[in-house]
N, C-alpha and C positions, 0 to 999 in steps of 0.2 A: 098582552104582556110581552115584554121583550125576552130574548134568550138570556137566562140567568145562570147558565152552566159555565163556571169559571175553572173547572177542574182540568180542562185541557190546556190551559195556559201555563207556560213555564217561564217564570221570572228568573233570569240569571243573576240579577243583582238585587240587593236589599231583601234577600230571602228570609232573613231572621228578624222579621218585623211582626208586631202583634196584629197589624191590620194592613189590608191592601190600600185603603183610603181613609183619611180622616178629614171631615169637613170642619174647618175652623171658622168661627163666627156664625155657627149654625143657628143661634138664637136671633140673629138679625133678620131683616125681611127677606133678602135674597137667600141667605144661608138656610133659612127654614124651608124655602121652596126647593133648594137643592136636596136637602135631607128628605123632604116628603117624596120627591121624585125617586131618589135612590131606594127608599123603603118600599115604594109601591111597585117598582119595575125591576129591581135587582136584589131580590130577597136572598140569593145565595152569596152575595158579596160579603166579605169580611171587612167591616167598616165601623166607624165610630163618629160621634159628634163631639165638638170641643168648643169651649168658650170660657168666659170669666166666672160665670155664676152657675153653681150646681143646681140651684133652684130653678133657674130659667131653662137649663138643659133638661131637667126632669119634666118641666111643663111642656117643652117641645116633644118629648117622648110621648106624653099623653095626647098631645094635639094630633100627632101623626100615627097614634095607636101602635107604638113600637116599644113596649115595656121592657124588653130585653136588650135594647140597643145600648152598646157601651158608650160611656161618656168620659171625657177628659177635661178637667178644670185647668185652664192655662191662661195667664195674663201676658199680653204682649210687652208689657213694661218690665217683665222679669226674665232675664236671660236664661236662667236655669229652667224655667217653664218652657221656653221656646226650644231649648235643646232637647228636653224630655219629649215634647210634642213631636219634633222632627224625627226623633229616633223611633217613634212608635209605629210609623207607617211607611209604606213604599211611596205613597203619594199624599201630599197635603193639598187640599182645595181650600183656598182662602177667600173669604168674602168680607174680611175685616177692613173697612175703609173709613175715612180716607186713608189710602195706603201711605201717603206721604207723612201721615201722623202716626199710624199704627203698624205699618207693614214691614218696615226694614228689619227688625229683629228676627222675624220668622224666616224671611228670605235668607238672611245670613246663616241661621241655624240649619236650614235645609241644604244650603251650599256646603256647609261644614260636615253634615251627616251623610251627604250623598243621597238625599231624599228628593224625589221629583216633586214639582210644585207647579200649580197654575192658579191664576186669579182673574179678577174682573177689572183691574185697574184701567182707567183711561187718563192717567196722570203722567204725561211724558216727562215732566220736570223731575218726578220721583224716579221713574224708570232710568233716566240718564244718570242719576246719582248712584243707582244700584249697580250699574255696569262696572263702574270703577271699583266698587267695594268687593264684589263677589264673583266677577267673571272668571278670573284665574282659578279661584278656589273651586267653583263649580266644574270647570274643565278637569281639574285634578281629581275630584271625588266622583265624577260621573253624574252629578245632579243635573237633570234637565229642568230648567226654570222657564216657564212659558207665561208671559203676561198677556193681557187683553183677550181673554177667552170668553167674552160675552158679545153683546151687540156691537160694542166697540172692542175688537175690530174684526170679528170673524166673517161677517158678510163681505166686507171690503177685501180682507186679506185672502180668504179662501175663494171669493168670487174672482179675483184677479188670477189666482192659481188655476182655477178651473178654466177660465177663459184662455189663459196662455197654453195650457195643456191641449185644449181643443184646437187652438190655432196651430200648434205644432203638429198635431195628429192629422189635421185636414190639409195644411199648406206647407208644412216642413220648416216653418220659421216661427220665431216669437215676435210679438208686437213690441215695438219700442215706445208706443204711446197707448195708454189705457185710461178710460174715463169711467168713474163711478158716479152713479146718479141715484139718489134716494128717491124712491117712488111713493106710492100710496102706503099709508100705515095707520094703525089705530092702537093707541096705548096711552098710558099715564106715566107720570114721573114719581119716583120715590124720594124720600128724604135723604137717603144715603147718597144718591146721585147728586142731589143739590149740595150736600155738604162737601163732596169731593170737588165740585165745580167752584164753589165759593173759596175753598182753600187754594185751588190752583190760581184763581184770580188774585187772592191775597199774596201768594208767594211771587206771582208775576210782577206785582206792583213793588214789593219790598226787596226782592232778591234779583239782582241783575243776571246771575247765572241761570236761574229758573226762567226769567223773562226771555233770555236768548234761546233757550231750548223750546219754549212755547211758541216763539215767533219764527223759528228756523224750520223750514220744511224738511231739512235733513238733521233735525235735532236728535234723532235716534240712530243716525248713521254711524257705523264704526269709524273711529277717529282717524284710522290710518288711510281711509279712502277719501278721494276728492268728491265733493258734492256733485250731483247731476244738474240737469237744466231747469228744474222746477223752481218757480218763485212762490210768493205768498199765496195762501188759499183765497179762493174767490170771496169777495166781500160785497160786491154789487150784483146787478143782474146781467145775464148774457143770454143770447139766443143760441140754442144748440141745434145745428142743422141735422145731426144724426138722429136726435129724438124729436125733431120738429116741435120744440117746446122752449119756453123761457125757463131759465134756471136762476135760483137764488142761492145764497150761502147756506151751507149745511153745518150745523154747530159741531158735529162729530168729525168733520173733515180734518180738524186740527190734530187729532190723534190718529185717525184711520190712515191718512196719507203718509204719516211718518212710519207707521207699522208696515205698510205695503212697500215703501222704499227700503226699509230695513230688511224685509224678506228677500228682496232682490240682492241686496248686498251680502246677506248671509249665505245665499246660494251662489256665491262667487260671481255675482253680476251676470247671471245666466240670461237675463233679458237685455243685457247691454249696459255699459257705463252711462249711456245717454238715455236710459229708460225714463219715461215721463209719466206721471200719474196725477190726475186732477179729480176733484170730487165736489159735487154740489147737489142741490135738491131741485127736482122737477116741480114747477109751479103751474097753476092753472092758466095764468095770464100775466101780462106785464105788470099790471097793477098789484096783483098779489105778490109778485116778486119784489116790487119796490117796497111794499109794506113789510115783507119779511126782512129784507136787507136793512131798512131803516130801523125796524124794531130791534134787530140784533145789535146794530151799531149803538143805538141809544142805551140798550141794556148793558152792553159791555162798558160803556162810559160810566154809567151809574154805578156798576159794581166795582169799578176801579177807585171810587171815592169812598174812603173808609166809613164815614157816618151813614152815607146812603146804603152801603153794602150791609151794614148792621140792621138798618131799618127794613130793607127789602128781605133780608134773611128771615126775619121774624114772621113774614107773611107767606113764606114758601114752605113746602112740606118739610117736616123735621125727620131726623134719623128714626127709623122704625116705622114711618108711615109708608104706604104704598098702595097700589091699585087693588081693588077688590077681586075676588075670585071671578065674578062675572066679567069685569073689565079685562082681566088677564086671558080668560078663555075665549072671549069674543074679539080679542085683538088680532092683528096680523101685520105683516110688512112685506114690501117688495123692494129689493135693491137691485139695480141694473148695472151691469159691467159691460162696457163696449171696448173691445180690443181692436185697434186700428192696424190693418195689414200694412207693412212697411212700404209697399209699392202699388197696391191695387185695392182701392176702397170697396170694390165688389166682393172682396174676400174677407171683409171685416167679420168679426165674431161677436155675438152678444149673448151674455148669460144673465138670466134673471134668478136672483136668490129669493126664494119665497119661504115665508115662515108663518105657520099658524100660531096663535096666541100673541099677546102683546110683545113687542120686541124687547123692551127693557127688562122684563121680569119673567113672564111665562116662557118665552123663547130663550132668554138669556140663561135662566137657571138650568135648562136642558143643555145648552151649548157648553156651559161650564162643567156640568156633570160628565158629559161625553168626553170633554177634553181630559178630565181626570181619569176616566176609564181607559182612554187611549194611552195615556202615560203609564198606566198600571199594567196593561195587558197586550198592547200592540207591539209588534217587532219594528221599532222605529230605526231610521237610518242615521240618526244623529247621536253624537256622544254628549257628554256633559257640557253645559254652557247656558247662556241666556238666549232663548229663541223666541220666534214669533209663532203663532198658530200654523201658518202655511209652511214655514221652514222646518218645524219639528214634526207636525202631525199630518199635514198634507192630505193625501187621498184617504188615509185611515179615518181622519175626522170627517171628511166629506161623506164617506160611506156610513159612518155612525150617525151623522145628523139626519140622514134620510129616515132613520128609525123614529125620530122625534119630530117629524113633519117639517123639516127644514131642508129644502131641496135646491139644487143648482141645475137649472134647465136652460138648454140652448134655445134661443129664439130665432126663428127664420127671419132673415132680412130681405 
């Protein structure tokens, strides 16, 4: 069991709140995993679960054997519910997706109340719309809002952070080019993830603003900065000399790359204005890469056609569905980050992000929980605003993740 002593922590802000943390969307698949984890490993924490249905909240209390756990009934469509929810806690952990459909009122409420917030979104089109609405307010109230605190995009974002810190410690420079490579993994997909993906495709087809954000590698870059050198994400196959492997497109590169580039921007372009990041998936051979690339291309074309999208969606996992306990516990992932030394390839740095449990749920639920705990209790260097995991939580979160079997290991080259 992890250290559950929170009495030594001193929160200088939001001290008059009922709870340290509230998990909103706790009765959903991922929300229930977050709640189960917090109950089992952080018994001394002052926290609550929240959702639309008291009946379902009570059922969850029974499922995780937490009869005394506080509950809050709140509906994202009711502004007063969101204001009351945000005012109840120092930190809100939100698992209510698709965020583009249900997430905006809560983020606005947290920004207004000065409440810290983290979520699991992988929806860049929604994130870009949030920036304009709440950035200035969050900066004024001190609310730290951190998106993408799950498998998208913590391995990529913190992996680059650790690789760059290692490069600086060893060689006194930052890499201006970093490559992310998804390696071996074992896991399953939930209905919530499918719903978010389908909504992003739908919005990309119907909304030109959303489409531009989705297609732009700098779609989450601060508007006052000029874009860097990166082009579109990889769609075909390529040979990677550094990994001595063929690579194919990685579906999560579309969000992960945007988050990594935003982290550099929020850190005052510490890696340089010409910093470049690319992400793809390691494949067994050229043939498997071609099959992956072809399948993804055909899949995206099919999903872009309304009637086909509706037909396909009926055959995919539905919201509330997810991998079994055995699938979650027996899953794993490896994500590799290769930082290129600016002048000497013999000084390149490689980090392998390794996680026990399946990446999408077993590992993700712990990533999100630890992000919330970091926001609640760690002495962070940033003020209010909309941040990324690396720019807001950095080494604090790297250290915390080691407690939940997610590690960042340097690999000898």
